[in-house]
Structures are given as C-alpha cells and as structure tokens.
Steps between C-alpha positions, in 0.01 A plus 500: 500500500542155354614199705858489335572855589375445850730193534786696369446788739475263790819328394680833476369599846621183658842537343526851614385409847765220524763747382412751770482237764840367401642839478366617837597189692855407396657169612848666508508850659714704740311591808766676705506719813794709623579449873695817597715476801656861487347716772283195592260568233362144481710263710588480782245741630762676716868447575615294792217236515580173647563212260172335562317825421681557176433133397135530591460822303660337190280199521187713533604716207575197281166339594316818391690514180432139429135553563500754223679242271818706481783288369806717559646719771776760426663519854738792571815342664756784443335834540805709588821303459381274785352163530183316619702176495842406646738663248873463505534847335237726655340559844166388618230761416383745767147454352520155640675527829466883582881537490706432198736208546292320773363155402148381581433369855489213519701445190332387170551564134205713384561449135527121531187500695309721257610271206395183678158641601436652153597193314264287727226712356628468149601873494816595321762722674668787315756662726513881466832686539582869472841523322640833617299637793690496839323732730170697473625787708830670583509347848809271483428386861246273357754286331654208675861557594586192290344654189719513193458883509742532799767283327482652152340844502647557152229274359207722600357838412255734675220649288174664600570430869541122439786258441556276198754270353685687223363322181810605302744288697601147396504411866128571536419251223725236666331541827144474350600190308631340810179577686282357224728199451468420874122516489454293188742224631351461837127556447229328295368826355314530174636846392719801582306826471599868491252787506542852354784630728820513289662834493279700758213710393631852423516753782427852384808726517746222585739317268572128553869497639670263254732743313819356656393142425434595145846667456671200659318233307332636181514165320538677169221753533565871440405782728183585300390129537471501877136370487590229259774396749245485780268283287792273416578460872144373555503297176819317614357401843177370346685289244738367754229406736314310235820298441566441883141374549500274197840362577367358825133420429389545145130483598512796746352803329630858501231765489479882515214721609589831355334850523211480255633748235815393294508831311249760400426523124623859509851367590492198273269405218503147635377622840146505632250768436540628862639814667635343810735706719740203551621264237701181553747566219572866576466524879559157646741391235318175455474392137232247546440437131881412448465239767186352356644508140820330610344251739688643803176461695235229492191705574380859547243649745458865415342693783192631323376693813281750314127492426336443164465844344773683689606782278880474531529126545181313394491134613343393170780669303767331707373149514467518122856633466660239720308232328661607180841540647546182724713329227335168562593485860251429783312828569310550820330821600584668838173621650476755778225336709615722798349808327144372511288730708791738545495880451633470155302563180122434503556179312656344808203581724228334303498128477719369354787633291709178524210297373458727208878474426489114523204504259697701256794266530288227352517691169878442481611136474863609578396563869594190686351607834519752776707597812338706768654755741482427774401205710349665804264705283436214266341283766282796641241450228499865419192597305407130483806425283567151643137417445543592134799275477327202652187525289638633174876509429637231738202276529719196419858410576775596254838346443806715492578607140796327324776754441559536124852619553610170681552171345357198672265214459244299679600228762335158532133469574390351838440124480280245688204736538230328718236570751499351854183487716539547880153470650300784343804676390671455166856594403659552161858384509792463249874443502730799537691615193871472591737739316773751581578868435257688283309184429416438860125519566375823637139380532237282355177601324186299554208506239154360553250440237146407561415166340719221361724682254769763495391852414674822401833522686552851374198636692609602856141435622599131489787545750391402854830532673875567485702332757867426585387165665426168316155464654179690488197452734212497260243547778634844573469646160263796436253474355438147609565226248211253459433242231741374245821706444811446292820626652825598330832619668797677340829615642639860468877546535717791588508609130120535538445230231202274565530124422279303274198373694490174686269213392163600637330325782107505540339453826143555644509722797 
C-alpha cells in the first residue's frame, strides 16, 4: 500500500471518528426523567410526610439526577384533578398530604420549591398534568368535599370503575385552560406536559358514556362520525392550550408524551408496521400527527416501551417511524427504564436493553434526546444503566435543545470575565446578564481550553460547568485544572438560546 493511500485512509478514519464522537456526545440534548407522584411512584415516597421530609427527598432525588447529568425533570403536579401546589381551582393532592384537600404541614409550595431547587442545578422543569382523570377508583369518599365534582356532577362521567371529566363538554376545556393559565402565570416553568391519558384506555365490554353529550353538542358531526367528534374534542383542547400558554409566556413549551403507536399500518397506510392492540388515533382519540403538523404542540415524546425485535411493536420500527413523522418538531424518545430486570421479555433481563436502544437512536438525527420512566428506577442503576450513562452517553454535560417550534434569539453575553485569586483558590467571575421575560438568563455555561487559545465550543467535553451563579470556584473542578487554561462563558436564556461567547481570559492555575 503506497503512502498516499495510507494517508487518505488515515484521513478518512479521523474524519469518521470525529463524526462518531460528535454524534455520540451532543452539545444540545434532552436528558429528561419523569417524576411520577400518582400512587407515590417516585415522590414523595409516601403520603403525609412532614414538609422537611418531602423537601429532603426532592433534594436527594435532584442531586442524584444532576450527578447523572440529567437536564430536565417532568414533574407530575396534577395526577387526578388535584394539585401538588396551592391551586385556586383544585384541592391539594392526597398523594402529598394523605387526605385530599389538606395542605402540607408546615405549609410550603412544593412546586415552587422543586422549581427553585431544579433551576439551581440547571435542570429544566416540565410540569406534567393529566387532563381528564379525576379518580382512579369508584370511591368518591377519597375526594375532598370542596372538589368540583360535588358542585357540578354533570361535568363528570364514570367509566371502568373510575371517574373522568367529560371531554365533550365546553366547560371541561374552559376549566383545563384556567388551570394551565394559572400555572403558567405564577410559576417559572419551562414546559407544560401531558402524557398518554386522553380518552381513557378502552375497557372490554363497556362503552364510554358520552352519547347524551354528543346529542346535545354534536358541533356539526353526524351520528356515524362519533369517533371524529371525540378526536375533535381533544384537538380543540390541545390547540386552545397552546394559545393559552403562548399568550402568557411564549417561551414555555407544550409537549405531549403519547402511547407509542399512532396507528397500525393495517388501519392506515401512513401508520407504523406494528400490530399494537391500542392505537392513539382509534382508541385514545389523540391525533398526534395533526398536532405536530399544525404546530399545536412543541415537542413529542412517544412512549416506546417495547424491546428491539418485539414482534407486534418493534422498537427499531417505531423509532424509525416517529423520526419520519415528527414534522420537524423536537422529538424525544420515552424509554421504559423501569422494565430493566423485570419479568418481561428476555431482552429486559440481560444488560442492557435501554443502552441498545440509545445506541440505535444515534442512527436517527431526528432524535433530540430521551426521557426516562421513572425517577425512582432511573437512579437505582439497574443492570449498571447509570454507569453506562456516565461513561458512554452522558459523559459530558449537555445543554437543553432549542425548540424548533418557538421563535427566540440569544441574549447578551456575560461581560467583564476575570479571575480572582484568594490564597490558593482561584475564582472565575463575570457580570450578570440582565434581561426580562424569555430573555432572562436561565444559566451560564463555562468552557475551559488547555493552553492559551479558544478551542471547539461545539464539543461538550470542553464544558466544565453550568451554573446559575456568576462565580465559579476553579479549585473545585474535576478533574483538577493545572497549567495554562483559557476560559469562555456564555449565557443561556429561557428560550434555550446560547449567547455568543465572552472574550476569553487565560490564566495559569
């Protein structure tokens, strides 16, 4: 082999290596975890804990997630027409206080606390609401006597031994819009998030009881179009909520985490090559593709909770299908980390199905990251999963991805970057970026380059910290910084846009 060919092959190898590295370690990537409060799945660990116990559990959980370089939590704050925050419309959740309607003792605002603690750690907060679910059983004694149910029973239906808001009523949409409006106005959240529960999952042998609602308010639909009418009920609330959110804070995102199959190909040529027993469009009346196509939502997180190679719903088939049908919106994969080591298919009992799925995701540039269900299982390091994250996928920090559905621009860059020595310690300081609304700084990003010049700002390996403060103790950075380093700082605002870099400062440490 002559020298020119050897040089060419070496060049191609280096280029391919750089491409793989850049693809594997993204600078902008969703790294989310669901924190489920219903039935105390994740937090708090049981109902009725004292305030200091709830706070300590949340801090511990956030510390564990930050250690794994998670940059987003999806916190369930309205599991069953209740609230894990002081709501003017709905009672305190029994999952928090052990009895619906009773506030924490001593009083505090759990949502405000979670937001402040998460943002200190540069973790975004997406608040998770269930739109129609009211009671997970038929025991009405569990409801607070001040619950809306007792004042307006006509708004609710019973189905499958559970209670729901009637999705066909205009009043249902008005109530939900009020709830969301209140949250967006009062809290510094990053997104409103719904999961897969729209119309309830079908119950064998039982018909959803909305005939009378349809007759009273058909909105132009004929009797044979009952399913289209149901889809329209959901379409309307989704479109209205997007307008409600953006009318208050345009930077707050609206995302949906649907069941993993929109439609089977047997029912629609545009569907996926699956044979799932449930379909969003046909059974839950959720037309996800319409919402993506019309920009009624800002991102989608399909729950792809099946293993690679599953006959009726193959993960590989579904991640490819959603990649092709995300309509340019931010697309994150919902992973079922709780299934690792379970009694499910054999794939879940040999390390590590989620790792295999995340490797597969690298083949699809449309995948903007992952969200994991759920927090308690995520931090358990099942089958060494967290070890894989730390050494392979999440080795370096990642910034939250900019949402392609939302207009915005970068704010000013931090000024007056300098290093101050205090004895043996050295501190990197800069002036805060002062701005308002969506352009207010969410956090700062600090880059360190060995030597006396600025390196690659697109390589997350060069990020040594993200912080909401305007000072960084350089002596506490790991690994230790010794020798000449050049530092750069940028600001990231609520629109997720990163500023241009500051003028660099070089210092020998």
